[in-house]
C-alpha positions in Angstrom: -37.1 -3.7 123.1 -39.7 -5.8 121.4 -39.5 -7.3 117.9 -41.9 -4.6 116.5 -39.8 -1.8 118.0 -36.7 -3.4 116.6 -38.2 -3.7 113.1 -39.3 -0.1 113.2 -35.8 1.0 114.3 -34.2 -1.0 111.5 -36.6 0.5 109.0 -35.8 4.1 110.2 -32.0 3.3 109.9 -32.6 1.9 106.4 -34.5 5.0 105.3 -31.8 7.3 106.8 -29.1 5.4 105.0 -30.9 5.6 101.7 -31.5 9.4 102.2 -28.1 10.3 103.5 -25.8 8.1 101.5 -28.0 7.2 98.5 -27.1 3.6 99.0 -29.1 0.5 98.5 -29.9 -2.0 101.3 -30.0 -5.7 100.6 -31.7 -8.0 103.0 -31.2 -11.7 103.2 -33.3 -14.5 104.5 -32.0 -16.3 107.6 -29.8 -19.3 106.9 -31.2 -22.7 108.1 -29.4 -24.3 111.0 -27.0 -27.1 109.9 -28.3 -30.6 110.5 -26.7 -32.2 113.5 -25.2 -35.6 112.9 -25.1 -38.1 115.8 -21.8 -38.0 117.6 -19.8 -41.2 117.3 -16.7 -42.0 119.4 -13.7 -43.2 117.5 -11.9 -46.2 118.8 -8.6 -45.3 120.4 -5.4 -47.3 119.9 -6.0 -49.0 123.3 -9.6 -49.9 122.2 -8.3 -51.4 119.0 -5.7 -53.4 120.8 -8.3 -54.7 123.3 -10.6 -55.8 120.5 -7.7 -57.6 118.8 -6.8 -59.4 122.0 -10.4 -60.5 122.4 -10.5 -61.8 118.9 -7.2 -63.7 119.4 -8.5 -65.3 122.6 -11.7 -66.4 120.9 -9.7 -68.0 118.1 -7.6 -69.8 120.6 -10.7 -71.1 122.5 -12.2 -72.3 119.2 -9.0 -74.1 118.2 -8.9 -75.9 121.6 -12.5 -77.2 121.4 -12.7 -80.6 119.7 
């Protein structure tokens, strides 16, 4: 079924609905796609502990240097 055929079918159904039920048809514009934000990985507990250990080791090395 092509787009034109689909449009024609929907128009026929709309007219039939109006004639049979006396109802009103409201059409809406398509909603825009939500913007995709870049995915970012959260640091796990292990990652945070590893970073803390690295910082601690760097401080120790700086303290040892004259």
